Each structure stands twice: as C-alpha cells, then as structure tokens.
C-alpha positions as CSV (number, residue, x, y, z in Angstrom):
1,Q,8.5,17.3,-3.1
2,V,7.6,14.2,-1.8
3,Q,9.1,10.9,-0.6
4,L,7.9,8.0,0.3
5,V,10.0,5.5,1.8
6,E,8.3,1.4,2.1
7,S,9.3,-1.6,4.5
8,G,7.7,-5.1,5.0
9,G,7.6,-6.7,2.0
10,G,9.4,-9.9,1.5
11,L,8.6,-13.8,0.7
12,V,5.2,-15.4,2.6
13,Q,3.4,-18.7,2.0
14,A,-0.3,-18.7,1.1
15,G,-2.8,-18.6,3.8
16,G,0.0,-16.2,6.2
17,S,0.3,-12.2,6.3
18,L,2.4,-9.6,6.2
19,R,2.0,-6.2,7.5
20,L,3.6,-3.2,4.4
21,S,4.6,0.0,6.0
22,C,5.2,3.7,3.8
23,A,6.7,6.5,5.5
24,A,6.6,10.4,3.8
25,S,8.7,12.6,4.0
26,G,8.7,16.1,2.4
27,S,6.0,18.7,1.4
28,I,2.8,17.0,2.7
29,S,-0.3,18.4,2.8
30,S,-2.8,18.3,6.1
31,I,-5.2,16.6,3.7
32,N,-3.8,13.7,1.6
33,D,-4.8,10.2,0.8
34,M,-2.4,7.5,1.0
35,G,-2.9,4.2,0.0
36,W,-1.4,0.8,-2.0
37,Y,-1.4,-0.2,-5.8
38,R,0.2,-3.3,-7.2
39,Q,1.7,-4.4,-10.7
40,A,2.3,-8.2,-11.5
41,P,4.4,-9.2,-14.8
42,G,2.2,-8.6,-17.9
43,N,-0.7,-6.8,-15.9
44,Q,-1.0,-3.3,-15.5
45,R,-0.6,-1.7,-12.0
46,E,-4.0,-1.4,-10.1
47,F,-5.5,0.0,-7.0
48,V,-5.4,-2.2,-3.5
49,A,-6.5,-0.3,-1.0
50,G,-6.7,3.6,0.4
51,V,-7.0,6.2,3.2
52,T,-8.1,9.1,3.4
53,S,-6.0,12.0,6.1
54,S,-9.4,11.6,8.0
55,G,-9.8,7.7,8.0
56,T,-11.9,6.7,5.5
57,T,-10.4,3.8,3.8
58,I,-11.3,1.7,0.5
59,F,-10.5,-1.6,-0.9
60,D,-10.3,-3.2,-4.5
61,A,-12.6,-6.4,-4.3
62,S,-9.7,-8.5,-4.6
63,V,-8.2,-8.1,-1.2
64,K,-11.6,-6.8,0.4
65,G,-12.1,-8.7,3.7
66,R,-8.3,-9.8,3.8
67,C,-6.3,-6.8,4.1
68,T,-6.6,-3.6,6.9
69,I,-5.2,-0.3,5.6
70,S,-4.4,2.7,8.5
71,R,-2.8,5.3,8.6
72,D,-0.6,7.6,11.6
73,N,-1.0,11.2,10.6
74,A,1.5,12.3,13.0
75,K,4.3,10.5,11.4
76,N,2.6,10.4,7.8
77,T,3.0,7.0,7.6
78,V,0.5,3.9,5.9
79,Y,0.1,0.8,7.1
80,L,-1.3,-2.4,5.2
81,Q,-1.8,-5.4,6.7
82,M,-2.4,-8.2,4.2
83,N,-4.0,-11.8,5.9
84,S,-5.0,-15.2,4.1
85,L,-2.4,-14.4,1.0
86,K,-3.0,-15.6,-1.9
87,P,-0.2,-16.3,-4.9
88,E,-2.4,-14.1,-7.1
89,D,-1.5,-11.7,-4.3
90,T,2.5,-11.9,-5.4
91,A,3.2,-8.5,-7.5
92,V,5.6,-5.2,-6.7
93,Y,3.5,-3.0,-4.4
94,Y,3.8,0.4,-4.6
95,C,2.9,3.2,-1.8
96,N,1.1,6.1,-2.9
97,L,0.8,9.7,-1.5
98,S,-2.5,12.1,-3.5
99,Q,-2.7,16.0,-2.7
100,M,-3.2,18.4,-4.5
101,G,-3.8,17.0,-7.8
102,S,-0.4,15.5,-7.7
103,D,0.7,11.9,-7.0
104,S,3.5,10.4,-5.0
105,W,5.1,7.0,-5.5
106,G,7.5,4.9,-3.4
107,Q,9.7,2.5,-5.0
108,G,7.7,-0.5,-4.9
109,P,9.5,-3.2,-3.3
110,P,8.0,-6.7,-4.3
111,V,5.4,-9.0,-2.4
112,T,6.2,-12.7,-2.9
113,V,3.3,-15.4,-1.8
114,S,4.5,-18.8,-2.6
115,S,2.0,-21.6,-3.1
C-alpha cells in the first residue's frame, strides 16, 4: 500500500505561480511513475504532467510551457511548479503514483485561480 500526501494548493491570482508537492510513503518500488491529474467540476479527470523514476517528463498540451515537474527519488516526492496560471487551471489536483500496474492517489486539495 502507498500513501500520498499533497501540499501547496490554495488560491492564486491569474498570472501567478504556485508549487505543489506530493510525498509518497509505503511500499514503493524503485521504478515508478509519479505525476499530477486534475478534475474540474463537470469534467473528467485529466492528465497534467508526469515524471518517471529516471527523470523523463511529459506534459499535457494545456500546461506545456507553463509547468515544470520534478522529483526527489530519495524522498519519494514529486513537485509541480505552475506558472502563468489561468482561471481554467482551477481544479482539484490529484497526485498519482503508478507502479507494477497499480495506481495510488492523493487526496486532491483544490487549486483556485482567480481572475
């Protein structure tokens, strides 16, 4: 079992920045993928960004160029730096860890971007 604890969510003005953190604990494999998904009211959960244990990153087109994802393997922690935030970035952001064919999820604190 894996537990993911998120921090860094909150309220930010459009054009501003914030940094999300997600610390994983429990039965974690040395090879895993960590990332972020988000879900706005009335929408499906969508992929935002991800990073493998080797450092390969991928971004959804909606945030590419505005976000940076990184991880600290020693701490099993993933970070999402979000810049130039837009109101459409408002959503509940879920941290994800994928390993051995299974997924673990954080509690999804909200991010609100005011116009």
